[in-house]
Structure formats: structure tokens, C-alpha cells
C-alpha positions, 0 to 999 in steps of 0.5 A, a space after each residue: 448518518 454518514 457522508 458519502 465516500 466509497 460506493 459501497 458494496 451490498 455487504 453488512 459484515 459482522 466478522 472476519 477470520 483469516 480470508 474470509 468474512 461474514 455478514 450478519 445473516 451468517 453468509 460466509 465470503 472468501 475475501 481477495 481484497 482485505 478491506 483496500 489491502 490492509 488486512 495483510 496478516 488475515 482477519 483478526 489473526 490471533 498474534 495480532 488480536 493477542 498484542 492489541 488486547 495486551 497492550 490495551 490492558 497496559 496503555 491505550 494512547 500517549 503522544 510520542 511526547 513522552 518516550 516508548 519503548 515499544 515504538 522504539 523496538 516496533 521501528 527496529 523491527 520495521 526499517 532496513 539498515 540505513 533508515 529511520 522511521 516518521 510515523 504517521 496515520 495515514 498513506 496520504 499523510 505519509 505522502 505528504 511527509 515524504 514531499 515536506 521532507 524532500 522539498 526541506 532537505 533539497 531546497 528545491 520545489 519541483 516534483 516529478 509524478 507519474 500519470 496514473 498515480 494514485 498517492 491520496 486524497 489531502 490537498 498535497 497528495 491529491 496535487 501529486 495523483 495522476 488521476 484527473 478524477 481524484 484531482 478536485 479542488 485547488 492543487 500545490 504548485 510545482 508538480 510535473 507529471 510524465 508517463 509512467 515507464 518512462 525515464 524523465 528528464 531530472 533537472 536541478 530544480 527537482 526536489 523528488 520523483 514520486 511513484 507507485 512501484 506497482 501502480 494500483 488503481 491505474 489497473 496495476 501496471 508495473 515497469 521493467 527492472 530497466 525503468 526503476 533502475 533509471 529513475 535512480 540514476 537520473 535522481 542521483 545525476 540530478 540531486 533529487 530524492 526518489 520516493 517509493 509510495 509503497 502503501 500498497 506494494 510494502 509489507 510483503 504484499 509483493 512477495 518481499 517486504 518492500 518493493 524499495 531493494 528490488 532490482 537493486 534500487 533503493 528509494 531515498 524515502 518510502 511510504 507506508 500504510 495500508 497493510 503495516 498494522 493489519 487494520 490498525 490505522 498507522 503509517 510511516 516515512 522509511 528516511 535515509 539516514 543522512 535525511 532523517 539527520 537533517 530533520 529538527 525537532 518541531 518539523 514533524 508531529 502526528 498526535 495519534 501517529 506512533 501510539 501503543 497499540 498502533 506500534 503493539 499491532 505493527 510489532 506483531 504485524 512485521 513478525 507474521 508478515 515474515 513468516 508469510 512471505 514464501 506463501 507469498 512467492 508461491 501462491 502469487 506464481 500459482 494465482 498467476 498460473 491460474 488467471 492467465 487462461 481469463 486474460 492478462 494478469 498484471 502485478 506481483 505476488 498478491 498484488 494482481 490485476 487481471 483484464 479481462 473483455 468484460 465490465 469488470 464491475 458486473 463480474 465482481 458484482 457476479 463474484 459477490 453473488 458467488 460469495 467472493 469479494 474482488 475489487 475493481 480498478 479505473 481501468 474499466 475492465 481490471 479486476 483488482 485482487 489484493 488478498 491476505 497474505 495467508 491466501 493458500 492455494 485451495 482458496 485460488 481454486 476456489 476463486 477460479 471455479 467461481 470466475 469460471 462459472 461467472 465468465 461463462 
């Protein structure tokens, strides 16, 4: 007895391994969606499984009201130099924390958000989501929407600019390097913070651990979730140290954020992903080259959109009948590929053959 959330694919899964999942009838599927980009290290990566099992035998849970050496170690592995980690449970929660931090640090109210951006389904996250159909119910005030890809006017009333560096739900849309540099410069001039929602682009999906840092642009706040712990619920805000130092005890709190099992999964995931980054770059280029004959290829690494002259939902369903799992986007003609970072060239070839047969 479940409340409706997503319209489910006709799949009843039993288990998974690497880039494949199996249904209860024993049929195997090539998974190019990874449960909404969550299974970053593939399904049931042995190092992650071992880390979870070992931790479960020691201490399943205690909140961060108590110290945990594993939490400190995991944060040190995750954070780039000059950042601290604020752990939470979901991408929406991380985005809400980032906006709360920005407003508190700057003493300002306005948030500039992007048309086409998606940041979650809680009240605060929906308020900065620029896709109209998700903006249900009362909105948190103080949000101004601007076009993605155009540097907006940023004033001394602006607390922060929030964006997905690659807009995934909107159809895997990416801007030119000059745009990200322009945003950084505009925020610096106005004293506003730059927030990258890297719930999807983070943890290796674009070929680097984070999109932040690409083109020489470092965000003040970086939100992470999905692939951060290979499927164990966890999220984080990477906070520049100067901002982190203004946070007082009691300003934030998450009962389940940074629990022992999540931290064990995070630490193992980071190690596996670091080793997979060259594969994401090499195989991502190979995937893009193989897809170009079929339509417009968007995105970077293993966050890929393929715009075709067909109804993408019907193509997705036809591929599923050929044992291939892919996703779609809010743009009707875009197939969305978010595979595990373990995807290899033979898997790409298998998918391309199935796509070719489907589009014929």
C-alpha cells in the first residue's frame, strides 16, 4: 500500500551486479540509468558491500551528537582543500541547507535561480526549481528566476545564485565556460554566494570528482547526494571554510545525516570513484561519438542527453523490451543516460546496437 510517487517502469527487480540488474523472472537488463544516477560504483560493488557489512557488525547507528572517527575520515576524503562538509540525508535537504546558509551568511533574502533547474521536492527546494510542473503548493518568497546560460544582474540584495551546472531534468543542458566564469564574477562583485547543485554532476559523473573547479570556477557551496554513498541515503553541502566558520552549534541538525553505515559507504565510494575517473572520461567520449549519428548529444562524461526526432518515452519503452534501461527528461525528445561509472565500451556497443534496432 504505497502513496504514488514516480510512474514505475514495468520492472520487478531482485538483484544487481555492476552495470546489470535482474528481475524476479531471472531476466538481465543493462542499466544505463542507475536508479536516478545513484549507483555510482555499479550495483553491489564488492568494496562498498564489504565496507557496509563490516560497519553493520560494529555500530549501525548513532547520531552526530556523538563523535565518530569514521565521520572525520570520510569528510576528509570527500572535501577539497578549503571546504568543510555539512552532512544531511537527501539532495533536497542539502539544497535547503545551502540556501539557509547563504541567507544567514550574507544577511540577505533574494535567491537567483534558473529556469529549467531542478533542486528537489521539499517546500524550499521546490521554490527554487524552475520547472513549472514541480512548483506545487505555497512557495518560499524571495526567489527570482532567470534564463540558464545568460549571466543575470546580481544586486546587493542577492544572497546566492543557485544552479545545476548541467540541467539534467530539463534535457541535459550545459552552458559555455564563459557563463560559469561570468556568474562567479557577478557574485563576487555583489558579495553574493555561488551555489552549485551537484546532486547529479558530483561524485565523478562528469569525469572529475566535482563540476566545481572546472573552468577555474569554484562554488562557495556545493550540494551532493545521489551517487555519494552508492545507494545508501546520504547528502552533503561542501562549504567554503570562511562560511563554515560562521556556523554556530544548533544552526543545523540532522538525526540521520552522517550515520556510521552511510559514512562507511561514503569512504569506500570515494576510493572506488577516484579510480574510475579515467574510465568516465574515456568511455564518456566513446559513448558521445557512438551516439552522434542518432541525434544531438548533450552533457559530459556519464551525464548524457540524446535528443532524437522521436517520442523519447516510447523509445525508452522499446529499449526496455530489449533489456536496456534508460531514462527520459522533461523535454519530450530527450533520452537521458546516467549509467554507473563502471560502464565500459562493450556495454556502449551493446546499447548502440539496441538503439539502432529500435530507431529503425
